[in-house]
N, CA, C and O atoms as CSV, one atom per row, in Angstrom:
chain,resi,resn,atom,element,x,y,z
A,1,PHE,N,N,17.848,7.493,-3.764
A,1,PHE,CA,C,16.678,7.077,-3.021
A,1,PHE,C,C,15.501,7.728,-3.689
A,1,PHE,O,O,15.273,8.926,-3.523
A,2,LEU,N,N,14.718,6.926,-4.473
A,2,LEU,CA,C,13.519,7.267,-5.223
A,2,LEU,C,C,12.335,7.447,-4.353
A,2,LEU,O,O,11.977,6.527,-3.618
A,3,LEU,N,N,11.698,8.591,-4.393
A,3,LEU,CA,C,10.323,8.739,-3.776
A,3,LEU,C,C,9.248,8.778,-4.764
A,3,LEU,O,O,9.031,9.731,-5.511
A,4,GLY,N,N,8.554,7.634,-4.721
A,4,GLY,CA,C,7.387,7.480,-5.611
A,4,GLY,C,C,6.141,8.194,-5.195
A,4,GLY,O,O,5.070,7.599,-5.076
A,5,ILE,N,N,6.288,9.503,-4.970
A,5,ILE,CA,C,5.131,10.309,-4.589
A,5,ILE,C,C,5.016,11.432,-5.340
A,5,ILE,O,O,6.064,11.862,-5.824
A,6,PRO,N,N,3.755,12.164,-5.617
A,6,PRO,CA,C,3.731,13.317,-6.336
A,6,PRO,C,C,4.241,14.486,-5.557
A,6,PRO,O,O,4.136,14.531,-4.332
A,7,LYS,N,N,4.843,15.517,-6.333
A,7,LYS,CA,C,5.443,16.559,-5.772
A,7,LYS,C,C,4.347,17.422,-4.921
A,7,LYS,O,O,4.639,18.028,-3.890
A,8,SER,N,N,3.164,17.392,-5.447
A,8,SER,CA,C,2.070,18.137,-4.915
A,8,SER,C,C,1.689,17.844,-3.493
A,8,SER,O,O,1.019,18.604,-2.794
A,9,LEU,N,N,2.197,16.612,-3.098
A,9,LEU,CA,C,1.937,16.217,-1.707
A,9,LEU,C,C,2.914,16.723,-0.627
A,9,LEU,O,O,2.695,16.586,0.577
A,10,LEU,N,N,4.141,17.390,-1.205
A,10,LEU,CA,C,5.107,17.924,-0.460
A,10,LEU,C,C,4.971,19.325,-0.036
A,10,LEU,O,O,4.497,20.125,-0.842
A,11,THR,N,N,5.316,19.700,1.086
A,11,THR,CA,C,5.110,21.208,1.455
A,11,THR,C,C,6.514,21.722,1.332
A,11,THR,O,O,7.477,20.964,1.219
A,12,SER,N,N,6.606,23.042,1.358
A,12,SER,CA,C,8.001,23.764,1.186
A,12,SER,C,C,8.838,23.432,2.438
A,12,SER,O,O,10.067,23.466,2.383
A,13,GLN,N,N,8.209,23.127,3.511
A,13,GLN,CA,C,8.889,22.937,4.873
A,13,GLN,C,C,9.405,21.411,4.881
A,13,GLN,O,O,10.159,21.020,5.772
A,14,CYS,N,N,8.967,20.581,3.855
A,14,CYS,CA,C,9.325,19.097,3.919
A,14,CYS,C,C,10.916,19.018,3.758
A,14,CYS,O,O,11.512,19.700,2.924
A,15,THR,N,N,11.541,18.142,4.612
A,15,THR,CA,C,12.854,17.785,4.611
A,15,THR,C,C,13.064,16.455,4.050
A,15,THR,O,O,12.713,15.471,4.702
A,16,LEU,N,N,13.670,16.318,2.762
A,16,LEU,CA,C,13.770,14.939,2.247
A,16,LEU,C,C,15.128,14.326,2.604
A,16,LEU,O,O,16.110,15.022,2.862
A,17,PRO,N,N,15.135,12.992,2.605
A,17,PRO,CA,C,16.347,12.340,2.798
A,17,PRO,C,C,17.473,12.713,1.843
A,17,PRO,O,O,17.248,13.025,0.674
A,18,PRO,N,N,18.681,12.674,2.371
A,18,PRO,CA,C,19.848,12.946,1.423
A,18,PRO,C,C,19.713,12.136,0.207
A,18,PRO,O,O,19.209,11.013,0.229
A,19,ARG,N,N,20.189,12.736,-0.919
A,19,ARG,CA,C,20.158,12.029,-2.247
A,19,ARG,C,C,18.939,11.497,-2.663
A,19,ARG,O,O,18.924,10.489,-3.370
A,20,SER,N,N,17.770,12.134,-2.259
A,20,SER,CA,C,16.499,11.522,-2.689
A,20,SER,C,C,15.994,12.285,-3.860
A,20,SER,O,O,16.316,13.462,-4.023
A,21,VAL,N,N,15.181,11.624,-4.714
A,21,VAL,CA,C,14.713,12.126,-5.962
A,21,VAL,C,C,13.075,11.983,-5.916
A,21,VAL,O,O,12.601,10.858,-5.755
A,22,VAL,N,N,12.388,12.891,-6.029
A,22,VAL,CA,C,10.918,12.823,-6.087
A,22,VAL,C,C,10.568,12.518,-7.636
A,22,VAL,O,O,10.813,13.313,-8.543
A,23,CYS,N,N,9.966,11.265,-7.808
A,23,CYS,CA,C,9.730,10.991,-9.169
A,23,CYS,C,C,8.368,10.716,-9.467
A,23,CYS,O,O,8.073,10.022,-10.440
A,24,GLY,N,N,7.451,11.242,-8.651
A,24,GLY,CA,C,6.051,11.001,-8.931
A,24,GLY,C,C,5.601,9.516,-8.627
A,24,GLY,O,O,6.420,8.638,-8.359
A,25,SER,N,N,4.294,9.311,-8.686
A,25,SER,CA,C,3.657,7.934,-8.532
A,25,SER,C,C,3.844,7.060,-9.695
A,25,SER,O,O,3.978,7.514,-10.831
A,26,TRP,N,N,3.853,5.835,-9.424
A,26,TRP,CA,C,4.140,4.859,-10.509
A,26,TRP,C,C,2.832,4.062,-10.638
A,26,TRP,O,O,2.203,3.599,-9.687
A,27,THR,N,N,2.494,3.958,-11.974
A,27,THR,CA,C,1.298,3.113,-12.257
A,27,THR,C,C,1.686,2.065,-13.410
A,27,THR,O,O,2.343,2.472,-14.368
A,28,PRO,N,N,1.316,0.813,-13.337
A,28,PRO,CA,C,1.635,-0.066,-14.405
A,28,PRO,C,C,0.809,0.311,-15.688
A,28,PRO,O,O,-0.334,0.754,-15.582
A,29,GLU,N,N,1.432,0.120,-16.923
A,29,GLU,CA,C,0.886,0.331,-18.022
A,29,GLU,C,C,-0.316,-0.492,-18.393
A,29,GLU,O,O,-1.192,-0.041,-19.132
A,30,ALA,N,N,-0.359,-1.797,-17.838
A,30,ALA,CA,C,-1.321,-2.830,-18.140
A,30,ALA,C,C,-1.656,-3.412,-16.795
A,30,ALA,O,O,-0.855,-3.329,-15.864
A,31,PRO,N,N,-2.881,-4.026,-16.668
A,31,PRO,CA,C,-3.131,-4.764,-15.344
A,31,PRO,C,C,-2.124,-5.769,-15.117
A,31,PRO,O,O,-1.701,-6.510,-16.005
A,32,VAL,N,N,-1.706,-5.787,-13.788
A,32,VAL,CA,C,-0.850,-6.681,-13.184
A,32,VAL,C,C,-1.564,-8.010,-12.789
A,32,VAL,O,O,-2.463,-7.918,-11.953
A,33,GLU,N,N,-1.291,-9.111,-13.249
A,33,GLU,CA,C,-1.919,-10.373,-12.842
A,33,GLU,C,C,-1.066,-10.975,-11.647
A,33,GLU,O,O,0.161,-11.022,-11.720
A,34,ALA,N,N,-1.770,-11.431,-10.548
A,34,ALA,CA,C,-1.199,-12.126,-9.485
A,34,ALA,C,C,-0.810,-13.422,-9.904
A,34,ALA,O,O,-1.603,-14.178,-10.464
A,35,THR,N,N,0.608,-13.782,-9.614
A,35,THR,CA,C,1.024,-15.201,-10.018
A,35,THR,C,C,1.814,-15.642,-8.793
A,35,THR,O,O,2.344,-14.845,-8.019
A,36,GLY,N,N,1.858,-16.972,-8.671
A,36,GLY,CA,C,2.734,-17.594,-7.703
A,36,GLY,C,C,2.015,-17.834,-6.335
A,36,GLY,O,O,2.512,-18.687,-5.599
A,37,CYS,N,N,1.044,-17.257,-5.976
A,37,CYS,CA,C,0.609,-17.373,-4.654
A,37,CYS,C,C,-0.967,-17.602,-4.832
A,37,CYS,O,O,-1.754,-16.727,-5.195
A,38,GLU,N,N,-1.281,-18.880,-4.528
A,38,GLU,CA,C,-2.687,-19.401,-4.719
A,38,GLU,C,C,-3.576,-18.654,-3.702
A,38,GLU,O,O,-4.691,-18.259,-4.041
A,39,ALA,N,N,-3.115,-18.464,-2.513
A,39,ALA,CA,C,-3.892,-17.859,-1.402
A,39,ALA,C,C,-4.247,-16.371,-1.839
A,39,ALA,O,O,-5.382,-15.921,-1.685
A,40,LEU,N,N,-3.272,-15.684,-2.358
A,40,LEU,CA,C,-3.464,-14.446,-2.784
A,40,LEU,C,C,-4.407,-14.308,-3.964
A,40,LEU,O,O,-5.157,-13.333,-4.014
A,41,GLN,N,N,-4.412,-15.249,-4.934
A,41,GLN,CA,C,-5.258,-15.284,-6.042
A,41,GLN,C,C,-6.681,-15.612,-5.608
A,41,GLN,O,O,-7.628,-15.069,-6.177
A,42,ARG,N,N,-6.853,-16.442,-4.666
A,42,ARG,CA,C,-8.137,-16.810,-4.106
A,42,ARG,C,C,-8.835,-15.520,-3.417
A,42,ARG,O,O,-10.008,-15.195,-3.602
A,43,PHE,N,N,-7.948,-14.873,-2.628
A,43,PHE,CA,C,-8.420,-13.680,-1.971
A,43,PHE,C,C,-8.869,-12.696,-2.847
A,43,PHE,O,O,-9.949,-12.139,-2.649
A,44,LEU,N,N,-8.083,-12.393,-3.895
A,44,LEU,CA,C,-8.421,-11.236,-4.981
A,44,LEU,C,C,-9.679,-11.811,-5.621
A,44,LEU,O,O,-10.593,-10.992,-5.712
A,45,LEU,N,N,-9.919,-12.959,-6.057
A,45,LEU,CA,C,-11.138,-13.436,-6.686
A,45,LEU,C,C,-12.344,-13.263,-5.806
A,45,LEU,O,O,-13.374,-12.743,-6.236
A,46,GLU,N,N,-12.205,-13.732,-4.483
A,46,GLU,CA,C,-13.229,-13.509,-3.503
A,46,GLU,C,C,-13.626,-12.021,-3.293
A,46,GLU,O,O,-14.788,-11.670,-3.089
A,47,CYS,N,N,-12.678,-11.267,-3.350
A,47,CYS,CA,C,-12.935,-9.746,-3.227
A,47,CYS,C,C,-13.744,-9.239,-4.443
A,47,CYS,O,O,-14.685,-8.455,-4.321
A,48,GLN,N,N,-13.342,-9.708,-5.556
A,48,GLN,CA,C,-13.963,-9.391,-6.872
A,48,GLN,C,C,-15.402,-9.772,-6.615
A,48,GLN,O,O,-16.257,-8.898,-6.753
A,49,GLU,N,N,-15.741,-10.951,-6.266
A,49,GLU,CA,C,-17.078,-11.427,-6.336
A,49,GLU,C,C,-17.838,-10.535,-5.244
A,49,GLU,O,O,-18.970,-10.128,-5.504
A,50,LYS,N,N,-17.255,-10.244,-4.082
A,50,LYS,CA,C,-17.894,-9.478,-3.049
A,50,LYS,C,C,-18.243,-8.007,-3.499
A,50,LYS,O,O,-19.273,-7.438,-3.136
A,51,VAL,N,N,-17.329,-7.465,-4.290
A,51,VAL,CA,C,-17.537,-6.157,-4.726
A,51,VAL,C,C,-18.782,-6.206,-5.821
A,51,VAL,O,O,-19.624,-5.308,-5.834
A,52,GLN,N,N,-18.820,-7.110,-6.562
A,52,GLN,CA,C,-19.920,-7.238,-7.596
A,52,GLN,C,C,-21.209,-7.615,-7.026
A,52,GLN,O,O,-22.238,-7.405,-7.669
A,53,SER,N,N,-21.240,-8.202,-5.772
A,53,SER,CA,C,-22.554,-8.463,-4.982
A,53,SER,C,C,-22.796,-7.415,-4.066
A,53,SER,O,O,-23.808,-7.458,-3.366
A,54,GLY,N,N,-21.900,-6.367,-3.971
A,54,GLY,CA,C,-22.145,-5.168,-3.095
A,54,GLY,C,C,-21.855,-5.326,-1.630
A,54,GLY,O,O,-22.199,-4.472,-0.814
A,55,ILE,N,N,-21.207,-6.447,-1.300
A,55,ILE,CA,C,-20.703,-6.639,0.079
A,55,ILE,C,C,-19.602,-5.749,0.371
A,55,ILE,O,O,-19.579,-5.175,1.460
A,56,LEU,N,N,-18.575,-5.550,-0.586
A,56,LEU,CA,C,-17.418,-4.571,-0.456
A,56,LEU,C,C,-17.705,-3.474,-1.340
A,56,LEU,O,O,-18.397,-3.566,-2.354
A,57,LYS,N,N,-17.081,-2.310,-0.864
A,57,LYS,CA,C,-17.275,-1.062,-1.692
A,57,LYS,C,C,-16.185,-0.892,-2.812
A,57,LYS,O,O,-16.316,-0.023,-3.674
A,58,GLY,N,N,-15.273,-1.613,-2.784
A,58,GLY,CA,C,-14.115,-1.462,-3.856
A,58,GLY,C,C,-13.138,-2.510,-3.810
A,58,GLY,O,O,-13.169,-3.316,-2.880
A,59,ALA,N,N,-12.217,-2.588,-4.775
A,59,ALA,CA,C,-11.219,-3.615,-4.938
A,59,ALA,C,C,-10.207,-3.384,-3.701
A,59,ALA,O,O,-10.166,-2.346,-3.041
A,60,PRO,N,N,-9.432,-4.472,-3.503
A,60,PRO,CA,C,-8.419,-4.344,-2.400
A,60,PRO,C,C,-7.353,-3.318,-2.892
A,60,PRO,O,O,-7.181,-3.057,-4.082
A,61,PHE,N,N,-6.701,-2.800,-1.934
A,61,PHE,CA,C,-5.531,-1.879,-2.173
A,61,PHE,C,C,-4.429,-2.444,-1.407
A,61,PHE,O,O,-4.632,-3.161,-0.427
A,62,TYR,N,N,-3.259,-2.138,-1.831
A,62,TYR,CA,C,-1.929,-2.613,-1.337
A,62,TYR,C,C,-1.362,-1.722,-0.354
A,62,TYR,O,O,-1.317,-0.534,-0.673
A,63,ILE,N,N,-0.862,-2.104,0.929
A,63,ILE,CA,C,-0.120,-1.267,1.831
A,63,ILE,C,C,1.145,-1.921,1.880
A,63,ILE,O,O,1.189,-3.127,2.123
A,64,GLY,N,N,2.167,-1.266,1.678
A,64,GLY,CA,C,3.543,-1.740,1.821
A,64,GLY,C,C,4.492,-0.524,1.924
A,64,GLY,O,O,4.225,0.517,1.323
A,65,PHE,N,N,5.630,-0.659,2.706
A,65,PHE,CA,C,6.517,0.412,2.792
A,65,PHE,C,C,7.843,0.082,2.197
A,65,PHE,O,O,8.784,0.860,2.350
A,66,GLY,N,N,7.975,-1.051,1.514
A,66,GLY,CA,C,9.196,-1.399,0.853
A,66,GLY,C,C,10.410,-1.175,1.797
A,66,GLY,O,O,10.388,-1.496,2.985
A,67,SER,N,N,11.357,-0.660,1.242
A,67,SER,CA,C,12.601,-0.475,1.908
A,67,SER,C,C,12.592,0.477,3.042
A,67,SER,O,O,13.453,0.413,3.920
A,68,MET,N,N,11.598,1.401,3.049
A,68,MET,CA,C,11.447,2.322,4.092
A,68,MET,C,C,11.121,1.475,5.423
A,68,MET,O,O,11.591,1.839,6.501
A,69,GLY,N,N,10.340,0.389,5.324
A,69,GLY,CA,C,10.064,-0.402,6.463
A,69,GLY,C,C,11.179,-1.142,6.933
A,69,GLY,O,O,11.430,-1.262,8.132
A,70,VAL,N,N,11.922,-1.693,5.930
A,70,VAL,CA,C,13.278,-2.432,6.197
A,70,VAL,C,C,14.258,-1.609,6.843
A,70,VAL,O,O,14.941,-2.045,7.769
A,71,GLU,N,N,14.371,-0.349,6.369
A,71,GLU,CA,C,15.384,0.633,6.915
A,71,GLU,C,C,15.050,1.206,8.151
A,71,GLU,O,O,15.918,1.783,8.806
A,72,GLY,N,N,13.768,1.104,8.589
A,72,GLY,CA,C,13.374,1.652,9.868
A,72,GLY,C,C,12.925,3.047,9.756
A,72,GLY,O,O,12.767,3.758,10.749
A,73,LEU,N,N,12.701,3.474,8.450
A,73,LEU,CA,C,12.225,4.959,8.291
A,73,LEU,C,C,10.803,5.174,8.496
A,73,LEU,O,O,10.312,6.285,8.297
A,74,VAL,N,N,10.090,4.153,8.893
A,74,VAL,CA,C,8.506,4.337,9.288
A,74,VAL,C,C,8.493,4.347,10.692
A,74,VAL,O,O,8.635,3.311,11.341
A,75,PRO,N,N,8.307,5.612,11.276
A,75,PRO,CA,C,8.143,5.704,12.800
A,75,PRO,C,C,6.943,5.089,13.286
A,75,PRO,O,O,5.843,5.292,12.771
A,76,ASP,N,N,7.145,4.316,14.301
A,76,ASP,CA,C,5.977,3.688,15.012
A,76,ASP,C,C,5.160,2.873,14.023
A,76,ASP,O,O,3.949,3.047,13.891
A,77,ALA,N,N,5.888,1.934,13.297
A,77,ALA,CA,C,5.186,1.202,12.193
A,77,ALA,C,C,4.121,0.356,12.616
A,77,ALA,O,O,3.312,0.050,11.740
A,78,GLU,N,N,3.929,-0.119,13.842
A,78,GLU,CA,C,2.835,-0.890,14.325
A,78,GLU,C,C,1.573,0.030,14.382
A,78,GLU,O,O,0.478,-0.355,13.973
A,79,ARG,N,N,1.788,1.243,14.904
A,79,ARG,CA,C,0.619,2.150,15.000
A,79,ARG,C,C,0.087,2.630,13.685
A,79,ARG,O,O,-1.112,2.709,13.417
A,80,VAL,N,N,1.118,2.957,12.856
A,80,VAL,CA,C,0.785,3.428,11.408
A,80,VAL,C,C,-0.084,2.256,10.778
A,80,VAL,O,O,-1.176,2.496,10.264
A,81,THR,N,N,0.474,0.928,10.844
A,81,THR,CA,C,-0.291,-0.024,10.229
A,81,THR,C,C,-1.676,-0.257,10.725
A,81,THR,O,O,-2.600,-0.572,9.974
A,82,LYS,N,N,-1.809,-0.072,12.175
A,82,LYS,CA,C,-3.150,-0.185,12.704
A,82,LYS,C,C,-4.115,0.867,12.135
A,82,LYS,O,O,-5.241,0.583,11.727
A,83,VAL,N,N,-3.612,2.051,12.138
A,83,VAL,CA,C,-4.377,3.131,11.505
A,83,VAL,C,C,-4.920,2.824,10.112
A,83,VAL,O,O,-6.107,2.997,9.835
A,84,LEU,N,N,-3.933,2.322,9.161
A,84,LEU,CA,C,-4.371,1.974,7.884
A,84,LEU,C,C,-5.232,0.876,7.842
A,84,LEU,O,O,-6.134,0.914,7.005
A,85,LEU,N,N,-5.140,-0.078,8.562
A,85,LEU,CA,C,-6.016,-1.308,8.607
A,85,LEU,C,C,-7.357,-0.764,9.213
A,85,LEU,O,O,-8.391,-1.148,8.666
A,86,ASP,N,N,-7.445,0.004,10.177
A,86,ASP,CA,C,-8.752,0.518,10.632
A,86,ASP,C,C,-9.426,1.408,9.682
A,86,ASP,O,O,-10.654,1.432,9.603
A,87,THR,N,N,-8.627,2.176,8.924
A,87,THR,CA,C,-9.291,2.925,7.863
A,87,THR,C,C,-9.803,2.048,6.777
A,87,THR,O,O,-10.916,2.298,6.313
A,88,ALA,N,N,-9.121,1.064,6.331
A,88,ALA,CA,C,-9.709,0.114,5.397
A,88,ALA,C,C,-10.968,-0.562,5.711
A,88,ALA,O,O,-11.848,-0.813,4.887
A,89,LYS,N,N,-10.993,-0.841,6.971
A,89,LYS,CA,C,-12.229,-1.532,7.617
A,89,LYS,C,C,-13.347,-0.637,7.651
A,89,LYS,O,O,-14.482,-1.054,7.418
A,90,TRP,N,N,-13.079,0.731,7.961
A,90,TRP,CA,C,-14.097,1.725,7.905
A,90,TRP,C,C,-14.694,1.956,6.645
A,90,TRP,O,O,-15.907,2.138,6.530
A,91,MET,N,N,-13.716,1.961,5.462
A,91,MET,CA,C,-14.077,2.138,4.129
A,91,MET,C,C,-14.693,0.785,3.584
A,91,MET,O,O,-15.164,0.769,2.446
A,92,ALA,N,N,-14.697,-0.300,4.339
A,92,ALA,CA,C,-15.197,-1.532,3.809
A,92,ALA,C,C,-14.504,-1.910,2.560
A,92,ALA,O,O,-15.075,-2.346,1.561
A,93,ARG,N,N,-13.074,-1.687,2.699
A,93,ARG,CA,C,-12.245,-2.135,1.538
A,93,ARG,C,C,-11.196,-3.133,1.989
A,93,ARG,O,O,-10.526,-2.883,2.991
A,94,PRO,N,N,-11.022,-4.239,1.307
A,94,PRO,CA,C,-10.056,-5.241,1.652
A,94,PRO,C,C,-8.534,-4.601,1.433
A,94,PRO,O,O,-8.338,-3.556,0.812
A,95,VAL,N,N,-7.643,-5.290,1.961
A,95,VAL,CA,C,-6.246,-4.736,1.952
A,95,VAL,C,C,-5.345,-5.981,1.652
A,95,VAL,O,O,-5.625,-7.105,2.069
A,96,VAL,N,N,-4.296,-5.708,0.933
A,96,VAL,CA,C,-3.155,-6.646,0.778
A,96,VAL,C,C,-2.060,-6.038,1.523
A,96,VAL,O,O,-1.575,-5.020,1.027
A,97,LEU,N,N,-1.594,-6.457,2.589
A,97,LEU,CA,C,-0.626,-5.820,3.565
A,97,LEU,C,C,0.706,-6.481,3.377
A,97,LEU,O,O,0.750,-7.695,3.577
A,98,MET,N,N,1.798,-5.852,3.020
A,98,MET,CA,C,3.053,-6.453,3.032
A,98,MET,C,C,3.668,-6.164,4.357
A,98,MET,O,O,4.352,-5.157,4.541
A,99,SER,N,N,3.435,-7.015,5.242
A,99,SER,CA,C,3.693,-6.800,6.647
A,99,SER,C,C,5.217,-7.133,6.857
A,99,SER,O,O,5.848,-6.507,7.710
A,100,ASN,N,N,5.760,-8.010,6.171
A,100,ASN,CA,C,7.355,-8.194,6.506
A,100,ASN,C,C,8.136,-7.087,6.221
A,100,ASN,O,O,9.304,-7.079,6.610
A,101,SER,N,N,7.591,-5.967,5.482
A,101,SER,CA,C,8.413,-4.760,5.169
A,101,SER,C,C,8.369,-3.836,6.285
A,101,SER,O,O,9.026,-2.797,6.227
A,102,LEU,N,N,7.592,-4.140,7.390
A,102,LEU,CA,C,7.472,-3.239,8.584
A,102,LEU,C,C,8.107,-3.846,9.800
A,102,LEU,O,O,8.776,-3.158,10.571
A,103,CYS,N,N,7.896,-5.175,9.986
A,103,CYS,CA,C,8.299,-5.702,11.247
A,103,CYS,C,C,8.910,-7.087,11.067
A,103,CYS,O,O,8.654,-7.720,10.043
A,104,ASP,N,N,9.707,-7.590,12.013
A,104,ASP,CA,C,10.212,-8.952,11.916
A,104,ASP,C,C,9.098,-9.906,12.266
A,104,ASP,O,O,9.298,-11.120,12.252
């Protein structure tokens, strides 16, 4: 079970899942281009234009919980998602939300 988070975010009281490995955050070596989804490509292009014109404060960020959402490891996933989306709205930042990783 790989945990893609920095060790600095963990406290000494933190209990990790069995057989877990903290391997730090992952970043791509080169920019990743969106492919295969025209709606997503349009959304990203619109966001870029809005950032350049000053309407938005930054590029979109991705929210997803991957297998943690599928396995039910995110407690109260609907509330967590609402907090994240409200925060993004407050920050004037667009979001790409992988919602099917949280709920059916």
